[in-house]
C-alpha positions as CSV (number, residue, x, y, z in Angstrom):
1,M,-168.9,-9.2,179.4
2,K,-166.0,-8.4,181.7
3,K,-166.4,-9.7,185.2
4,N,-164.2,-9.6,188.3
5,K,-162.7,-13.0,188.8
6,F,-160.1,-14.6,191.1
7,I,-157.9,-17.5,190.1
8,A,-155.7,-19.1,192.8
9,I,-152.9,-20.9,191.1
10,G,-150.2,-22.5,193.1
11,L,-150.7,-20.3,196.1
12,S,-151.1,-22.1,199.4
13,V,-152.1,-19.0,201.2
14,A,-154.5,-17.7,198.6
15,L,-156.1,-21.1,198.1
16,L,-156.8,-21.5,201.8
17,G,-157.6,-18.0,202.8
18,A,-158.0,-14.4,201.5
19,P,-156.2,-13.5,198.3
20,I,-152.9,-11.6,198.5
21,N,-153.0,-8.7,196.0
22,I,-149.4,-8.4,194.7
23,F,-149.3,-6.8,191.3
24,A,-146.8,-7.9,188.6
25,K,-144.9,-4.6,188.8
26,S,-144.0,-5.5,192.4
27,F,-143.2,-9.2,191.9
28,K,-139.5,-9.7,192.7
29,D,-139.1,-12.3,189.9
30,V,-141.2,-10.8,187.1
31,K,-139.7,-7.8,185.3
32,K,-140.2,-6.2,181.9
33,D,-136.6,-6.9,181.0
34,G,-136.3,-10.2,183.0
35,N,-136.1,-13.8,182.0
36,V,-139.9,-14.0,181.6
37,S,-140.4,-10.6,180.0
38,W,-142.6,-12.2,177.3
39,A,-145.1,-13.0,180.1
40,Y,-145.0,-9.7,181.9
41,K,-148.0,-8.3,180.1
42,Y,-150.2,-11.2,180.9
43,I,-149.1,-11.4,184.6
44,D,-149.4,-7.7,185.0
45,E,-152.8,-7.3,183.5
46,L,-154.3,-10.3,185.2
47,S,-152.9,-9.5,188.6
48,N,-154.1,-5.9,188.3
49,K,-157.6,-7.3,187.6
50,N,-157.1,-9.6,190.7
51,I,-157.3,-12.7,188.5
52,L,-153.8,-13.9,189.2
53,N,-151.9,-13.7,192.5
54,G,-148.4,-14.0,193.8
55,Y,-146.9,-15.7,196.8
56,E,-146.7,-14.2,200.3
57,D,-143.0,-13.5,199.9
58,G,-143.7,-11.1,197.0
59,T,-142.7,-13.5,194.2
60,F,-144.7,-15.0,191.3
61,K,-142.5,-18.1,190.8
62,P,-143.1,-18.0,187.0
63,N,-141.3,-21.3,186.4
64,N,-143.2,-23.4,188.9
65,P,-145.5,-26.0,187.4
66,V,-149.3,-25.6,187.7
67,S,-151.2,-28.5,189.4
68,F,-154.1,-30.5,188.2
69,L,-156.5,-28.9,190.6
70,E,-155.2,-25.4,189.9
71,V,-156.0,-25.9,186.2
72,L,-159.5,-26.9,187.1
73,Q,-159.8,-23.8,189.4
74,I,-158.5,-21.6,186.6
75,I,-161.1,-23.0,184.2
76,K,-164.0,-22.5,186.6
77,T,-162.9,-18.9,187.5
78,L,-162.6,-17.9,183.8
79,M,-165.9,-19.4,183.0
80,N,-167.5,-17.5,185.9
81,P,-170.5,-19.8,186.5
82,T,-173.7,-18.5,188.2
83,E,-174.5,-19.7,191.7
84,E,-177.5,-21.6,190.3
85,E,-175.2,-23.4,188.0
86,M,-172.8,-24.2,190.8
87,A,-175.6,-25.5,193.0
88,R,-176.5,-28.0,190.3
89,A,-172.8,-29.0,189.9
90,R,-172.4,-29.5,193.6
91,A,-175.6,-31.5,193.9
92,N,-174.4,-33.8,191.1
93,F,-170.7,-34.2,192.0
94,M,-169.8,-33.2,195.5
95,E,-169.9,-36.8,196.6
96,T,-167.4,-37.6,193.9
97,A,-165.1,-34.8,195.0
98,N,-165.4,-35.9,198.6
99,A,-164.7,-39.5,197.6
100,N,-161.5,-38.6,195.8
101,S,-159.8,-36.6,198.6
102,V,-160.3,-33.2,196.9
103,P,-159.3,-30.4,199.3
104,E,-162.0,-27.9,200.3
105,W,-160.7,-25.0,198.2
106,A,-160.9,-27.1,195.0
107,K,-164.2,-28.9,195.4
108,D,-166.3,-26.3,193.6
109,A,-163.8,-26.3,190.7
110,V,-163.9,-30.1,190.5
111,C,-167.7,-30.1,190.6
112,Y,-167.9,-27.5,187.9
113,N,-165.5,-29.3,185.5
114,L,-167.3,-32.7,186.1
115,Y,-170.6,-31.1,185.4
116,H,-169.4,-29.6,182.2
117,N,-167.6,-32.7,181.0
118,T,-164.1,-31.1,181.0
119,I,-163.1,-34.1,183.0
120,T,-165.0,-37.3,183.9
121,T,-165.3,-39.1,187.2
122,K,-162.8,-41.7,186.0
123,T,-160.3,-38.8,185.3
124,L,-160.7,-37.7,188.9
125,G,-160.3,-41.1,190.3
126,T,-157.1,-41.6,188.2
127,A,-155.8,-38.2,189.4
128,N,-156.4,-39.2,193.0
129,T,-154.7,-42.6,192.7
130,R,-151.7,-41.4,190.7
131,G,-150.8,-38.4,192.9
132,F,-152.2,-35.4,190.9
133,I,-154.5,-34.4,193.8
134,N,-151.6,-34.0,196.2
135,N,-149.2,-32.5,193.6
136,K,-146.8,-35.5,193.4
137,V,-147.2,-35.2,189.6
138,F,-148.4,-32.4,187.4
139,P,-150.6,-32.2,184.3
140,N,-148.7,-31.7,181.0
141,R,-149.4,-29.5,178.0
142,N,-151.5,-32.2,176.3
143,T,-153.8,-32.3,179.3
144,V,-154.1,-28.5,179.8
145,A,-154.8,-27.9,176.1
146,T,-157.4,-30.6,176.0
147,Y,-159.2,-29.3,179.1
148,I,-159.1,-25.7,177.9
149,A,-160.6,-26.7,174.6
150,R,-163.3,-28.8,176.2
151,A,-164.2,-26.0,178.6
152,L,-164.6,-23.6,175.7
153,R,-166.6,-26.2,173.7
154,L,-164.2,-25.8,170.8
155,N,-164.8,-28.1,167.8
156,K,-162.4,-30.8,166.9
157,S,-160.6,-30.5,163.6
158,S,-158.8,-32.8,161.3
159,D,-157.2,-29.9,159.4
160,K,-153.8,-29.5,161.0
161,S,-152.4,-27.1,158.4
162,N,-152.0,-24.3,160.9
163,L,-149.9,-26.4,163.3
164,K,-146.2,-25.8,162.8
165,Y,-144.8,-27.9,165.6
166,T,-141.7,-30.0,164.7
167,D,-142.8,-32.6,167.2
168,I,-146.4,-32.9,166.0
169,D,-146.0,-36.7,165.7
170,K,-145.5,-36.8,169.5
171,I,-148.6,-34.9,170.4
172,S,-151.5,-36.9,172.0
173,P,-154.0,-37.8,169.2
174,I,-156.9,-36.4,171.2
175,T,-155.1,-33.2,172.0
176,L,-154.1,-32.9,168.3
177,E,-157.8,-32.8,167.4
178,Y,-158.3,-29.7,169.5
179,L,-155.1,-27.8,168.8
180,P,-156.2,-26.4,165.4
181,E,-159.0,-24.4,167.0
182,L,-156.9,-23.4,170.0
183,V,-154.3,-22.0,167.6
184,R,-156.9,-20.4,165.3
185,N,-158.4,-18.6,168.3
186,N,-154.9,-17.4,169.4
187,I,-155.0,-19.3,172.7
188,F,-152.1,-21.5,171.9
189,S,-149.2,-20.6,169.6
190,S,-148.8,-22.5,166.2
191,T,-145.1,-22.9,166.7
192,G,-144.8,-23.6,170.5
193,S,-141.5,-23.1,172.2
194,E,-138.6,-23.1,169.8
195,G,-140.8,-24.9,167.3
196,K,-142.0,-27.6,169.7
197,F,-145.3,-28.2,171.4
198,N,-143.6,-30.3,174.1
199,G,-146.8,-32.1,175.0
200,N,-145.3,-34.2,177.8
201,L,-143.9,-31.2,179.8
202,A,-145.7,-29.4,182.6
203,I,-147.3,-26.0,182.1
204,R,-145.5,-23.3,184.0
205,R,-147.2,-20.4,185.9
206,S,-145.9,-17.9,183.3
207,E,-147.4,-20.0,180.6
208,I,-150.7,-20.4,182.3
209,A,-150.8,-16.6,182.6
210,S,-150.6,-16.3,178.9
211,I,-153.2,-19.1,178.3
212,S,-155.5,-17.6,180.9
213,Y,-155.3,-14.1,179.4
214,K,-156.1,-15.3,175.9
215,T,-158.8,-17.7,177.1
216,L,-160.5,-14.8,179.0
217,G,-160.4,-12.7,175.8
218,Y,-162.1,-15.6,173.9
219,I,-164.8,-15.9,176.6
220,E,-165.5,-12.2,176.6
221,N,-166.0,-12.2,172.8
222,N,-167.7,-15.5,172.1
223,K,-170.8,-17.3,173.2
224,I,-169.9,-20.6,174.8
225,N,-172.2,-23.5,173.8
226,S,-174.4,-25.4,176.2
227,L,-172.7,-28.0,178.4
228,F,-174.8,-30.7,176.7
229,D,-173.0,-30.0,173.4
230,N,-169.7,-31.1,175.0
231,I,-169.2,-34.9,174.8
232,A,-165.7,-35.5,176.1
233,D,-163.4,-37.9,174.4
234,D,-161.5,-39.4,177.3
235,L,-158.1,-41.0,177.5
236,L,-155.4,-41.8,180.0
237,I,-152.0,-41.0,178.6
238,E,-148.8,-41.1,180.6
239,D,-145.1,-40.9,179.8
240,K,-142.6,-41.7,182.5
241,S,-139.5,-41.2,180.5
242,P,-136.7,-39.4,182.3
243,E,-136.6,-36.4,179.9
244,N,-140.2,-35.5,180.6
245,T,-139.6,-33.9,184.0
246,L,-139.9,-30.4,185.5
247,N,-138.4,-29.5,188.9
248,N,-137.7,-33.3,189.4
249,K,-141.5,-34.0,189.1
250,I,-142.8,-36.5,186.5
251,T,-145.4,-35.0,184.3
252,E,-148.3,-36.9,182.9
253,I,-151.7,-36.4,181.2
254,V,-154.7,-37.5,183.2
255,D,-157.8,-38.7,181.4
256,E,-159.6,-41.9,180.5
257,N,-162.6,-43.7,179.2
258,P,-165.4,-44.3,181.6
259,G,-165.2,-48.0,182.8
260,V,-161.7,-48.4,181.4
261,S,-158.9,-49.8,183.5
262,I,-155.7,-48.0,184.3
263,I,-152.6,-49.7,182.9
264,N,-149.4,-48.4,181.3
265,P,-150.2,-47.7,177.6
266,P,-147.7,-47.0,174.8
267,E,-146.6,-43.4,174.7
268,N,-149.5,-41.0,173.8
269,Q,-152.0,-43.8,173.2
270,P,-155.5,-44.1,174.8
271,I,-156.2,-47.0,177.0
272,E,-158.7,-49.5,175.7
273,N,-158.5,-52.5,178.0
274,N,-161.5,-53.2,180.2
275,I,-160.3,-54.6,183.5
276,S,-162.2,-54.0,186.8
277,N,-160.5,-53.1,190.1
278,P,-160.7,-56.2,192.3
279,N,-160.8,-54.0,195.4
280,D,-164.1,-52.2,194.3
281,V,-167.0,-53.3,196.5
282,N,-170.7,-52.5,196.5
283,F,-172.9,-52.3,199.6
284,V,-176.4,-51.6,200.9
285,G,-176.8,-49.7,204.1
286,E,-179.3,-47.9,206.4
287,I,-178.9,-44.3,207.4
288,T,-178.9,-44.0,211.2
289,E,-177.9,-40.4,211.6
290,V,-178.0,-37.2,209.5
291,N,-176.1,-34.0,210.4
292,E,-175.5,-30.9,208.3
293,N,-172.3,-28.9,208.1
294,N,-172.1,-25.8,205.8
295,G,-174.8,-27.2,203.5
296,V,-173.2,-30.7,203.3
297,R,-175.1,-33.6,204.8
298,V,-173.0,-35.9,206.9
299,L,-174.6,-39.4,207.0
300,K,-173.9,-42.3,209.3
301,V,-174.7,-45.4,207.4
302,K,-174.9,-48.9,208.9
303,I,-173.9,-51.6,206.4
304,K,-176.6,-54.3,205.9
305,N,-174.8,-56.3,203.3
306,S,-172.1,-56.1,200.7
307,D,-170.4,-58.2,197.9
308,S,-167.3,-58.5,200.0
309,N,-166.8,-60.7,203.1
310,K,-164.3,-58.1,204.4
311,I,-167.0,-55.6,205.1
312,E,-168.8,-56.7,208.3
313,P,-172.6,-56.2,208.6
314,D,-173.5,-53.4,211.0
315,K,-170.2,-51.6,210.3
316,I,-170.9,-47.8,210.5
317,I,-169.4,-45.6,207.8
318,T,-169.6,-41.8,207.3
319,I,-170.6,-40.3,203.9
320,N,-170.7,-36.6,202.9
321,T,-173.4,-35.7,200.4
322,Y,-175.5,-32.9,199.0
323,K,-178.4,-35.3,198.5
324,N,-181.5,-35.1,200.7
325,H,-181.5,-38.3,202.7
326,K,-183.2,-38.9,206.1
327,V,-182.8,-41.4,208.9
328,G,-184.1,-44.8,208.0
329,D,-183.4,-44.5,204.2
330,I,-181.9,-47.6,202.6
331,V,-179.0,-46.6,200.3
332,N,-176.8,-48.3,197.8
333,G,-173.1,-47.3,197.5
334,S,-169.7,-48.3,196.3
335,A,-166.2,-48.0,197.7
336,T,-162.6,-49.2,197.3
337,L,-161.4,-51.6,199.9
338,S,-158.0,-50.8,201.4
339,E,-156.1,-52.8,204.0
340,N,-157.8,-51.2,207.0
341,S,-160.6,-49.1,205.7
342,L,-162.9,-48.1,202.9
343,L,-161.8,-45.4,200.4
344,N,-163.7,-43.4,197.8
345,I,-167.0,-44.1,199.4
346,K,-170.0,-42.8,197.4
347,L,-173.7,-43.3,197.0
348,K,-175.3,-44.5,193.8
């Protein structure tokens, strides 16, 4: 089932406006006999299908890292959801995307991946607070492998006999459960780069071209299970050691358990502590105004009461939502209290 798809990865122009169709054979920095000749086939074929794009200056920048939101955009585009499916995803998760500062171009991708449990709401919150949304840090190979496997509904496996990585003991335990199937389906290599998986390093654009090409082949030849079959194991793993950098950017894996706090765990270990954020507040408010903008309802809500004495009664806040509210409705919500304002506002 070949379908025309567009993936915007790392392209500020393409992500904000119309795609720029620059084929691999014309990229200044991607040649058959160049430094990334191994990726030429993937970049060439996907760009010719209008799935991958280059930059406005005619380059592809194959060594640039791929961002957290770009990975989610790639997954959504490859999975090619129906408009009905996207409508359900937006209805369920657009508020969460709005509350976590997701830019307009990536909101559908975030909603899709939340809807299909590729990531969780806690993942997104962590990404927002730790700089993944604004590209201060980039997801690493552990992260990308895990998200691709979840998106494809691949089974976990304890049989690691097909994994030949010399650094297998350094791979995230959760990622390690998915790698056997990713390797078996030829989406990831069994030997990695020079024998190493390098789980704590970022994924480059040349590498995501290879992964996208192989993932697309898998999708076209396999039936993907129902989203309800995908129960995500969540973790939050980070490694801030100096050697785990790319282009002077620290690379981390973003994930977590719902309701779990965010602290610094040992390398490649899930977080298990349960500590609430003291700045999280709950409130009850009355809707005083409803406007609509491109299908999104913009609500003015007057606070009636809250569990924080720092939120004054009758304070007016603005909330974007897809839910069908009307003036006079009483709503419950939550937010994070900052020094001068409320952040991450969402309705319950």
